[in-house]
N, C-alpha and C positions, 0 to 999 in steps of 0.2 A: 242335182243334186252334192253334190262333192263338196260345193263351197258352202252352203247350206251348213252343213256339217261341218266343217271345217269353222265356220264361226259361232258356231254354238257351244262345239269344245272352246276354242278361245275366251266365250263369255265368260262361261260357267267352270273355268281353269281360272280367268280375275274372279273371277267373284268367291271362286273361294279363298283362292289367294288373301284375298282383302280380308275375310273374315280370320284368318289363322293368323295376319297379319294384327288386329286389334285387340286377340286374343294371347297371342306373343308378348305385344305390349303393356296388357294388363299383368302378365303371369311377372313381366322383370319388375313394374311397379308393386305389385307384391313382392317381390325379391328386396327393396328396397326397402319396404318398411319391414321385411323381419327382421334384416340388419339393422335398421335400428334398432326396433325393438328387443333384439338381443345384447348390442350396446351398451342401450340405457341399463336393461338389468344388469349389467356387468358394471355398472357406475361408470362408465367410459363414454361422456362428454365429446370428448373429441372426433372418437369412433361418430356416433350417432350424426355427426355432425357431416359425416361426410355423405349424407343422403341430401346434402344441400347445393346449392349453387353455389360454390364459393367465389363469388361475384360483391363487388357495391352495391348491385343491385336488386341483389336479392331483398325480399320487404316481410317480416314480419308482422302481425298484428293481433294484441292480445287485450287482456284487460287493463295491461299499463301504455296502449297505446300502441304507435309505429317505432321499428327497428330496423332500418336498413344496415341492408350490407354483413356479409358472412362470419366477419369479424366482430360485429357490435353484437350481430346476435347468436355466438360462443360466450363474448362477456353476458350476459343476459340469461344465460341457460344455467350458467356457473355459477353466478351470481343467488340467482333462483333455490339451486340445486345445489348445495357445497357438498354436501355429504351423500356416501352410499345411505343412508338411512330417509335422506331424501329424495334423490332418487326410486330407490323399492324397484319393483316388481312391471315393468308393463307391461300392460294388453291392448288392444285395437278391436275396435269391432265396426269394421269396414261395410258402411251400404251400402254405399254406389262408386263404380269408377267410372268415367263418362269422360269420352272422346268432342274433342274441342277440335283438335284440327290431323293433321296428319303426324304431328309431333309435340301433342300439346291433350293433358286428359289432367280434369279435377278431379281430386276426389273426396268423398264427404265419410264422416264416422265418426268415433266415442272412442277418447282413451280413458282408460283405468288404471291409475296406478297405486297399488297394495305397497303401504311403504311404513317402520317406526314413527315416524312423527304423524303420522294420521292420512287414511287413503285419499286418492286424487281421482277425479270424472270430472269430465269436460267434452264436448266434441269438436272438430278442426274438420276445415276445406283447408285441400290443399292443392295447390296449382304445378303439375309436374311435365317439365319441357324434355325431350331430346335434346342435348350438347352433346356434341363430338360424340354422339351414337353409344351416352348413358341417359338415365334416365336422372336426373334432377330434382328437385323442390326449389322452385321460384319464389312462390310466397305463398304463406303459412299461414292462416288466419285459426289461431286456437284459445278457446277460452274453457 
């Protein structure tokens, strides 16, 4: 009987730990998105880019095609959003965060930018990966 009790205790503890970990992962991903939203709304593109994997393997896919690499993605953002009138105030609607594996999730959502040069709205899919203990966007499809 003691062995059965111990086995049930271990299984319940493991199951609770797994659920807590997934919630913690999602909370950490939401924290990255919040930091990006704040940075964007302050017209700080470089700080916004801290949410992305600083690698030549980063992929951004948008209406103008594929951009590879962190530096090229930064250049793309700076060209497309050259002033505070272009960056405006960013908000997100997150529709779903789904676990792919222990260290990867995808996020589906909508973005809304209120700005002087005309508002911008669209959808996105982000792939987040835990790299060196930090959640980073490794792929972004936005339109």
